[in-house]
VONUFI-833771 format. One record per residue (C-alpha): residue number from 1; residue in three letters; x, y, z. Coordinates in Angstrom, 3 decimals. Layout:
N
NUM|ala|X|Y|Z
...
This chain:
502
1|met|8.021|39.401|26.088
2|ala|4.674|37.416|26.292
3|thr|4.555|34.430|24.121
4|thr|1.335|33.967|21.573
5|tyr|-0.197|31.906|24.129
6|glu|-0.253|34.140|27.096
7|lys|-1.630|37.287|24.871
8|tyr|-4.450|35.125|23.275
9|leu|-5.334|34.801|27.443
10|lys|-5.358|38.446|28.086
11|leu|-8.296|39.024|25.829
12|asn|-10.617|37.174|27.634
13|ile|-12.456|35.731|24.557
14|asp|-14.694|32.429|24.402
15|gly|-12.911|30.299|22.951
16|ser|-15.769|27.465|23.446
17|arg|-17.188|28.832|20.173
18|val|-14.525|28.133|18.331
19|gly|-13.477|24.896|20.066
20|leu|-11.355|25.864|22.572
21|glu|-13.693|25.884|25.548
22|arg|-11.587|26.013|28.599
23|asp|-12.341|23.363|31.814
24|glu|-10.462|24.144|35.552
25|ser|-10.820|20.709|36.494
26|glu|-8.156|19.534|34.491
27|ser|-9.799|16.252|33.962
28|asn|-7.752|13.910|31.343
29|tyr|-8.713|10.911|29.441
30|phe|-6.096|7.960|29.354
31|cys|-5.233|9.140|26.230
32|thr|-3.988|12.476|27.417
33|pro|-0.133|12.659|27.184
34|lys|2.271|12.712|29.855
35|gly|3.396|16.097|29.999
36|ala|0.503|17.973|28.911
37|lys|-1.229|21.170|29.612
38|val|-4.574|21.361|28.032
39|ile|-6.011|24.839|26.717
40|gly|-9.303|23.809|25.228
41|trp|-11.716|21.340|24.283
42|ala|-13.575|20.709|20.961
43|gly|-16.644|19.764|23.277
44|thr|-17.800|16.355|20.757
45|asp|-16.204|12.923|21.409
46|gly|-13.868|14.613|24.129
47|ile|-11.477|16.088|21.702
48|his|-8.987|18.973|23.347
49|tyr|-6.110|20.783|22.368
50|cys|-2.721|20.895|24.541
51|phe|1.136|21.403|24.267
52|val|3.109|18.915|25.799
53|arg|6.105|19.221|27.897
54|gly|9.399|18.732|25.634
55|phe|7.935|19.771|22.531
56|gly|7.835|23.328|22.944
57|glu|4.623|25.662|21.579
58|met|3.694|22.665|19.330
59|met|-0.013|22.135|19.595
60|phe|-1.641|18.976|19.651
61|ala|-4.736|17.001|19.503
62|val|-5.916|14.573|21.635
63|ser|-8.807|12.503|20.266
64|pro|-10.315|9.792|22.391
65|met|-12.801|8.492|19.912
66|arg|-9.743|8.326|17.213
67|thr|-11.061|5.595|14.498
68|ala|-7.323|4.623|13.462
69|gly|-3.925|5.601|14.328
70|ser|-2.548|7.159|17.041
71|tyr|-4.560|9.091|19.536
72|val|-2.620|12.265|19.703
73|his|-1.778|13.886|16.796
74|pro|0.319|17.398|16.178
75|val|-2.082|20.095|14.439
76|ala|0.411|23.354|14.570
77|arg|4.196|23.949|14.897
78|asp|3.431|26.776|17.753
79|phe|0.017|28.119|18.767
80|lys|0.407|31.100|16.733
81|asp|0.126|28.861|13.556
82|phe|-2.514|27.336|15.341
83|leu|-4.815|30.389|15.412
84|arg|-4.091|30.927|12.158
85|leu|-5.141|27.631|10.913
86|leu|-8.436|28.356|13.488
87|leu|-9.165|31.518|11.490
88|ala|-8.779|29.122|8.802
89|cys|-11.320|26.410|9.365
90|gly|-13.727|28.365|12.106
91|his|-13.522|25.560|14.610
92|ala|-10.761|23.751|16.445
93|val|-12.564|20.429|15.708
94|ala|-11.602|20.507|11.863
95|leu|-8.473|20.625|13.221
96|gly|-8.722|17.192|14.912
97|gln|-9.925|15.750|12.192
98|val|-7.131|16.342|9.636
99|tyr|-5.393|12.942|10.667
100|cys|-8.712|10.480|9.510
101|trp|-9.368|12.657|6.196
102|asp|-8.664|13.251|3.089
103|gln|-8.937|16.519|1.066
104|ala|-12.393|15.855|-0.156
105|gln|-13.606|14.835|3.934
106|phe|-11.656|18.593|4.932
107|asp|-13.049|20.671|2.233
108|ala|-16.748|19.019|2.692
109|phe|-16.844|19.775|6.388
110|leu|-15.787|23.134|6.064
111|arg|-18.365|23.473|3.280
112|asp|-21.235|21.760|5.895
113|asn|-20.701|23.676|8.395
114|pro|-20.256|27.099|7.706
115|ile|-18.603|30.341|10.492
116|thr|-21.910|31.390|12.331
117|gly|-21.960|35.286|13.355
118|glu|-20.452|34.167|17.237
119|gln|-18.001|32.420|16.046
120|gln|-16.772|35.102|13.444
121|ala|-16.757|37.966|16.386
122|val|-14.444|35.235|18.083
123|leu|-12.394|34.769|15.253
124|asp|-12.344|38.701|14.427
125|ala|-11.206|39.589|17.741
126|ile|-8.008|36.631|17.211
127|arg|-7.248|38.505|14.087
128|glu|-7.552|42.214|15.078
129|lys|-5.851|42.236|18.540
130|leu|-2.910|39.498|17.737
131|leu|-2.137|40.877|14.098
132|leu|-2.788|37.464|12.420
133|ala|-4.127|35.943|8.956
134|pro|-5.454|32.868|8.133
135|met|-3.011|30.018|7.169
136|lys|-3.408|29.243|3.179
137|gln|-3.744|25.628|2.280
138|pro|-4.765|24.329|6.179
139|phe|-5.121|20.932|5.251
140|ala|-1.525|20.686|3.169
141|tyr|-0.178|22.465|6.492
142|ile|-1.723|19.683|9.100
143|lys|-0.842|16.340|7.033
144|lys|2.866|17.548|5.907
145|leu|3.539|18.569|10.162
146|gln|1.901|14.754|10.934
147|ala|3.590|12.609|8.233
148|gly|7.606|14.210|9.393
149|phe|6.228|13.187|13.177
150|asp|8.030|10.862|15.210
151|tyr|4.787|9.486|17.156
152|ser|7.001|7.177|19.491
153|arg|8.441|10.533|20.828
154|ile|4.822|10.909|23.173
155|lys|5.317|9.859|26.515
156|tyr|1.793|8.665|27.867
157|thr|0.102|7.490|31.317
158|glu|0.278|4.259|33.410
159|asp|-3.760|4.685|32.252
160|tyr|-2.341|4.578|28.672
161|cys|-0.103|1.765|29.212
162|ala|-2.804|-0.343|30.861
163|trp|-5.538|0.349|27.896
164|val|-3.074|0.676|24.649
165|pro|-0.885|-2.587|24.127
166|val|2.388|-1.475|23.741
167|lys|3.888|-1.210|20.182
168|pro|7.215|-3.008|19.380
169|lys|9.980|-0.594|18.882
170|ile|11.829|-0.022|16.013
171|pro|14.669|-2.895|15.315
172|glu|19.001|-2.196|15.500
173|trp|19.433|-1.568|11.347
174|lys|21.039|-4.312|9.779
175|val|20.907|-6.475|6.659
176|tyr|21.136|-9.482|5.731
177|phe|21.426|-11.711|2.689
178|asp|19.065|-14.314|3.527
179|gly|17.057|-12.284|5.390
180|asn|14.418|-9.571|4.646
181|phe|12.938|-6.367|6.687
182|trp|11.705|-8.514|8.907
183|gly|14.780|-10.199|10.358
184|his|16.672|-13.571|9.433
185|his|16.924|-17.000|10.395
186|asp|20.489|-17.988|10.572
187|arg|23.265|-17.179|12.098
188|glu|24.689|-15.139|8.893
189|arg|26.707|-12.359|9.645
190|ala|24.967|-8.690|8.662
191|gly|26.375|-7.360|5.191
192|arg|28.295|-4.211|5.124
193|glu|26.686|-0.994|3.961
194|ile|28.424|1.403|1.518
195|ser|25.938|4.369|0.934
196|leu|25.647|5.253|-2.538
197|ala|22.241|8.470|-2.450
198|lys|22.046|7.226|-6.148
199|gln|19.051|9.036|-7.654
200|phe|18.032|9.162|-11.584
201|val|14.950|9.236|-12.867
202|trp|12.822|6.496|-14.745
203|asp|10.080|7.778|-17.474
204|asp|8.425|10.020|-14.589
205|glu|9.202|8.356|-11.463
206|ala|11.474|9.524|-9.006
207|trp|13.980|6.770|-7.851
208|tyr|17.053|6.439|-5.204
209|ile|19.040|3.891|-4.546
210|pro|20.461|4.954|-0.815
211|ala|23.107|1.709|-0.219
212|ile|24.375|-1.306|-1.063
213|tyr|25.582|-4.392|1.519
214|thr|28.254|-6.597|0.322
215|cys|27.497|-9.762|2.377
216|ser|29.396|-13.271|2.508
217|lys|26.843|-15.109|-0.234
218|gly|26.596|-11.949|-2.211
219|leu|25.582|-7.935|-3.147
220|val|22.358|-6.782|-1.282
221|val|20.677|-3.533|-3.293
222|asp|17.825|-1.657|-1.331
223|phe|15.666|0.285|-4.286
224|cys|13.339|2.937|-2.984
225|leu|10.667|4.910|-5.506
226|arg|9.770|8.098|-3.886
227|val|5.702|8.546|-5.032
228|pro|3.549|11.885|-4.470
229|ala|0.756|11.477|-1.438
230|glu|-1.299|13.314|-3.947
231|arg|-1.328|10.302|-6.467
232|ile|-1.484|7.530|-3.714
233|arg|-4.541|9.700|-2.803
234|phe|-6.022|10.054|-5.876
235|phe|-6.008|5.897|-6.464
236|met|-7.324|5.226|-2.812
237|asp|-10.409|8.065|-2.921
238|lys|-10.379|6.140|-6.847
239|trp|-10.748|2.689|-5.198
240|asn|-12.110|3.630|-1.706
241|leu|-9.443|2.303|0.093
242|ser|-8.725|3.264|3.920
243|ile|-7.316|1.178|6.565
244|glu|-11.019|-0.260|7.424
245|asn|-10.801|-1.892|3.578
246|asp|-7.923|-2.955|2.049
247|gly|-9.517|-4.580|-1.566
248|ser|-9.721|-7.519|-0.223
249|gly|-13.014|-8.023|-1.253
250|phe|-12.334|-7.069|-4.620
251|thr|-12.803|-9.171|-7.805
252|asp|-9.942|-10.903|-9.434
253|glu|-10.708|-8.411|-12.139
254|gln|-10.738|-5.251|-9.717
255|gln|-7.661|-6.574|-8.351
256|met|-5.759|-7.372|-11.543
257|gln|-6.662|-3.609|-12.584
258|ala|-6.071|-1.867|-8.965
259|lys|-2.620|-3.900|-9.258
260|ala|-2.065|-2.072|-12.313
261|glu|-2.492|1.255|-11.077
262|asn|-1.209|1.363|-7.580
263|pro|1.340|3.976|-7.522
264|leu|3.140|2.043|-4.433
265|ala|3.554|-1.372|-6.211
266|phe|6.730|-2.245|-7.296
267|asn|6.721|-4.046|-11.063
268|met|10.433|-4.238|-12.121
269|asn|12.872|-6.989|-11.782
270|ser|16.759|-6.060|-11.840
271|lys|19.863|-6.816|-13.333
272|val|23.664|-6.685|-11.611
273|val|26.571|-5.989|-13.374
274|leu|29.560|-6.249|-11.317
275|asn|32.981|-5.751|-12.739
276|glu|31.795|-6.654|-16.316
277|thr|29.755|-9.749|-14.754
278|val|26.417|-10.294|-15.128
279|leu|24.899|-11.131|-11.122
280|ser|21.359|-12.378|-11.959
281|gly|18.828|-11.546|-8.253
282|ser|18.058|-14.827|-6.155
283|arg|15.109|-13.078|-4.481
284|gly|13.476|-10.240|-3.074
285|cys|11.317|-8.379|-0.259
286|gly|9.166|-4.633|-0.354
287|val|7.807|-2.431|2.203
288|ser|5.812|0.449|1.679
289|trp|4.995|4.142|3.338
290|asn|2.133|5.511|2.593
291|pro|2.356|9.455|3.905
292|cys|-1.657|9.284|3.651
293|phe|-2.255|7.124|7.111
294|pro|1.718|7.425|9.071
295|glu|0.664|5.642|11.836
296|gly|-0.832|2.872|9.632
297|asn|2.560|1.803|8.352
298|asp|4.567|-1.118|10.103
299|ile|7.448|-0.824|12.148
300|glu|9.775|-2.573|9.250
301|ala|8.543|0.906|6.944
302|lys|8.920|3.199|9.668
303|asn|12.623|1.548|10.033
304|val|13.731|2.361|6.333
305|ile|12.211|5.880|6.453
306|arg|14.002|6.842|9.490
307|his|17.464|5.004|8.219
308|tyr|17.713|6.561|4.771
309|gly|16.363|9.882|6.066
310|leu|13.160|9.429|3.366
311|asp|10.832|12.446|2.958
312|pro|7.812|10.527|5.146
313|ala|5.755|13.378|3.302
314|tyr|5.897|11.434|0.206
315|gly|5.115|7.705|-0.480
316|trp|7.615|4.887|-0.669
317|ala|8.031|2.052|-2.400
318|ile|10.960|0.009|-0.980
319|trp|12.219|-2.999|-2.523
320|arg|15.345|-5.215|-1.413
321|ala|17.124|-7.492|-3.751
322|ala|19.489|-10.212|-3.375
323|phe|22.181|-10.911|-5.853
324|pro|24.802|-13.980|-5.581
325|trp|28.497|-13.867|-6.078
326|leu|29.252|-16.304|-8.839
327|lys|32.341|-17.545|-7.136
328|lys|34.282|-17.277|-3.892
329|pro|35.871|-15.008|-2.197
330|lys|33.627|-12.219|-2.769
331|pro|35.025|-9.786|-5.046
332|gln|36.176|-6.272|-4.877
333|ile|34.017|-3.948|-6.308
334|thr|35.671|-1.611|-9.077
335|thr|32.483|-1.274|-11.154
336|leu|28.810|-1.637|-10.999
337|ser|25.598|-0.915|-12.944
338|ile|22.126|-2.212|-12.433
339|thr|19.733|-2.164|-15.160
340|leu|15.797|-2.145|-14.369
341|met|13.203|-4.047|-15.910
342|gln|9.401|-3.131|-15.874
343|arg|7.491|-6.753|-15.540
344|pro|4.422|-7.184|-17.756
345|val|0.992|-5.392|-15.747
346|ala|-2.157|-7.471|-16.792
347|val|-4.743|-5.804|-18.722
348|val|-8.425|-7.070|-18.969
349|gly|-9.975|-7.597|-21.994
350|leu|-12.699|-9.031|-23.735
351|his|-15.001|-11.546|-22.350
352|phe|-16.045|-14.286|-24.052
353|his|-18.224|-17.799|-23.988
354|val|-17.402|-20.800|-26.366
355|ser|-18.620|-24.178|-26.122
356|ala|-17.405|-25.815|-29.479
357|pro|-14.119|-26.524|-31.935
358|gly|-14.398|-24.111|-34.633
359|glu|-15.983|-21.094|-33.083
360|arg|-13.999|-17.905|-33.679
361|val|-13.669|-15.178|-30.932
362|asp|-12.517|-11.550|-32.829
363|phe|-11.068|-9.508|-30.278
364|thr|-8.910|-5.798|-30.354
365|his|-5.590|-5.694|-28.490
366|pro|-5.801|-3.198|-26.243
367|thr|-2.363|-1.026|-26.804
368|thr|-1.501|-1.702|-30.239
369|gly|-5.387|-1.154|-31.672
370|ala|-4.410|-4.853|-33.785
371|gln|-7.071|-7.304|-34.035
372|his|-6.967|-10.563|-33.560
373|thr|-9.036|-13.945|-33.759
374|leu|-9.480|-16.821|-31.333
375|ile|-10.138|-20.062|-32.735
376|val|-11.453|-22.683|-30.663
377|gln|-9.328|-25.830|-31.655
378|glu|-10.638|-28.388|-28.591
379|tyr|-12.879|-28.284|-26.274
380|glu|-14.469|-30.624|-23.651
381|gln|-15.297|-31.656|-19.874
382|his|-12.356|-33.100|-17.698
383|gln|-12.497|-34.834|-14.480
384|met|-9.293|-34.632|-12.521
385|ser|-7.944|-37.849|-10.524
386|cys|-8.163|-36.623|-6.976
387|glu|-6.466|-39.264|-5.011
388|his|-2.928|-37.734|-5.240
389|phe|-4.741|-34.557|-3.437
390|asn|-7.512|-35.189|-1.743
391|arg|-7.216|-35.263|2.121
392|gln|-8.594|-37.473|4.939
393|asn|-11.465|-35.079|5.432
394|gln|-11.102|-32.583|3.032
395|glu|-12.182|-33.062|-0.623
396|phe|-11.579|-31.073|-3.695
397|pro|-13.670|-30.090|-7.010
398|pro|-12.435|-32.499|-9.614
399|tyr|-14.642|-30.633|-12.762
400|cys|-12.935|-28.104|-15.254
401|ala|-13.338|-27.133|-18.910
402|val|-10.476|-27.464|-20.995
403|met|-9.757|-25.380|-24.415
404|ser|-6.939|-25.571|-26.688
405|tyr|-6.629|-23.190|-29.050
406|thr|-4.683|-20.990|-31.542
407|leu|-4.243|-17.388|-32.665
408|ser|-4.171|-15.104|-35.521
409|pro|-1.687|-13.335|-36.243
410|asp|-0.225|-14.968|-32.994
411|leu|1.075|-13.119|-29.200
412|pro|4.068|-14.491|-27.622
413|asp|3.693|-17.015|-25.435
414|glu|4.219|-14.195|-22.137
415|ala|1.843|-11.563|-23.243
416|phe|-1.647|-13.738|-23.430
417|thr|-3.654|-15.614|-21.423
418|val|-7.146|-16.746|-21.058
419|met|-8.620|-17.232|-18.090
420|asp|-11.797|-18.021|-16.231
421|cys|-14.199|-15.097|-14.578
422|leu|-14.992|-17.032|-11.916
423|arg|-12.585|-18.527|-9.500
424|ser|-12.445|-22.273|-7.986
425|asp|-14.785|-23.957|-5.535
426|gln|-13.123|-24.153|-2.417
427|pro|-12.134|-27.508|-0.668
428|arg|-14.959|-28.665|1.500
429|gln|-14.967|-31.581|4.440
430|lys|-16.125|-34.972|3.602
431|arg|-19.589|-35.662|4.509
432|thr|-20.590|-39.721|5.799
433|asp|-23.949|-38.716|6.522
434|pro|-25.506|-37.453|3.414
435|asn|-27.902|-35.253|4.936
436|glu|-25.455|-33.204|7.204
437|pro|-24.532|-30.183|6.086
438|gln|-20.747|-29.704|4.440
439|gln|-18.353|-27.251|5.804
440|val|-16.330|-25.092|3.278
441|phe|-12.642|-24.136|3.895
442|ser|-12.651|-20.712|2.215
443|gly|-9.130|-20.022|3.441
444|ile|-7.553|-22.920|1.452
445|cys|-6.163|-22.292|-2.281
446|phe|-4.078|-24.971|-3.664
447|gly|-1.026|-24.989|-6.541
448|ile|-2.759|-26.908|-9.278
449|ile|-4.047|-26.314|-12.732
450|gly|-7.115|-23.754|-12.365
451|gly|-6.004|-23.408|-8.662
452|ala|-8.314|-19.904|-6.697
453|ala|-7.357|-17.498|-8.765
454|gly|-7.945|-18.745|-12.023
455|pro|-6.054|-20.551|-14.573
456|thr|-2.732|-20.615|-16.578
457|ala|-2.310|-20.682|-19.966
458|ile|-0.193|-23.935|-20.897
459|ile|1.922|-23.506|-24.174
460|phe|2.378|-26.515|-25.802
461|gly|3.553|-27.496|-29.560
462|gly|2.836|-26.023|-32.721
463|ser|0.579|-27.384|-34.985
464|glu|-0.655|-26.978|-39.445
465|gln|-2.596|-23.909|-37.816
466|gly|-0.214|-22.455|-35.533
467|lys|1.034|-22.802|-32.217
468|leu|-1.456|-24.319|-30.024
469|his|-2.711|-22.980|-27.204
470|his|-3.741|-24.542|-23.681
471|thr|-5.981|-23.667|-20.895
472|cys|-8.856|-24.858|-18.711
473|ser|-11.213|-23.551|-16.259
474|ala|-11.366|-22.751|-12.864
475|leu|-12.205|-26.376|-10.679
476|tyr|-15.663|-27.145|-9.466
477|phe|-17.520|-30.040|-7.758
478|glu|-20.103|-30.345|-10.386
479|pro|-19.259|-31.066|-14.504
480|val|-19.073|-27.377|-15.908
481|asp|-21.836|-26.559|-18.611
482|asp|-20.760|-23.193|-19.194
483|val|-17.571|-20.873|-18.836
484|glu|-17.407|-17.107|-18.651
485|trp|-13.536|-17.469|-20.166
486|arg|-11.894|-13.404|-20.205
487|thr|-8.902|-13.004|-22.258
488|val|-5.602|-10.933|-20.186
489|phe|-2.821|-9.180|-21.874
490|his|0.475|-8.597|-20.171
491|glu|1.754|-5.427|-21.199
492|lys|5.153|-3.249|-20.706
493|ser|4.747|0.091|-20.818
494|arg|8.603|1.612|-20.197
495|lys|11.915|0.609|-21.519
496|asp|14.650|-0.764|-19.730
497|ile|17.129|1.649|-18.133
498|thr|20.895|0.686|-17.331
499|val|22.017|3.078|-13.637
500|glu|26.108|3.711|-13.431
501|ile|26.486|3.331|-10.359
502|ile|30.429|3.263|-9.519
């Protein structure tokens, strides 16, 4: 029986109208896979479509001018589906660009490039002669196919290997108590894996504990949070994030807000009760899998997805936590439960200016709606002694504003802080010649009060007017005349949850 592709060839239609121009010269690009059979060219940027030996009738798009990820992407499970996608979109170039588009960009392309009369004639012939119907939800079909595809299976020619650096191979799966997803540094033996496949729901989130590991020093637990791809795309569109834009240019407030909204952020602490004995976590590390950019994920994330068989069409936030044994030898596990506790999330509140004791600032709590008053008790300019942290060829900013205040009604120490809205001045090179321009070391930050990301609140003892809170501004090279402060609330939105594991 003739294949769908053979039936298509017998139609003898002009495929160039829909992005499938034939080229008898069989010319290929450096990134055309080894064993490829090119069936058509899009007519722009060298994009072409092919079968690849070893993948059956799966259709691939090759994009030599690609902007991110792999040069080669699957676009259809077989040629029949490829033609159905073509009927839905009108031109093959739309199929070849899905890997770097979101739904809005895909829809905009179709809207801005309506099907012409010549294209419609070709599409009508395909539909009528091969009895095919347009693919429903073509964008979702292609994205799901690409998210679940193992790109490491594609083989390339020597030209490609000379052009593109070789990617590291996924390492052998081993888990160490003192290691992380990237490896370990001592001669510790790898832990013994105990498969669990424990699933549970925490509020509206789907969680999964695939396994635990018993090591000589303690217990290691892998936590996996599953996130729908639509939530990730919404977040990325809102903040205009991409492989090229990672948010590094955001202000401090934008970073705090984005972190609070990031669906792949891992904001939780954990506690283990083993054989009725509490084990507290000593360390942890995390990776994430973003299905919107499969090729942009780290090799460590790919290793986790592969080892645990996680669905790559979803996003995953994976956190590895280590819990030391309380005594040796390591115990036999008879009962095991794990409690998850959400970490407070920073919520930015009111901006304000003050300059003298006695000034009052009224503000509203963003969650409870309660009214609070900040009363300035002391406010002064301060110059720090830099002799302990100035280096031979560098100097650090010494000036800051120091403020003490009370709150009415008061808020818990861990729930409220006051911070400078600006960052500290960066260290700079010392000048021997006053006319010489100074070099600023913008990549250096330092761990003192009011560091590069702003101040931290320090809590001292009580006073007659209530608990006294102290904070300081960022650090500057010139005395601080005026500081714009901001209130920051640290909130939990969900209750702790305890999961019985064994």
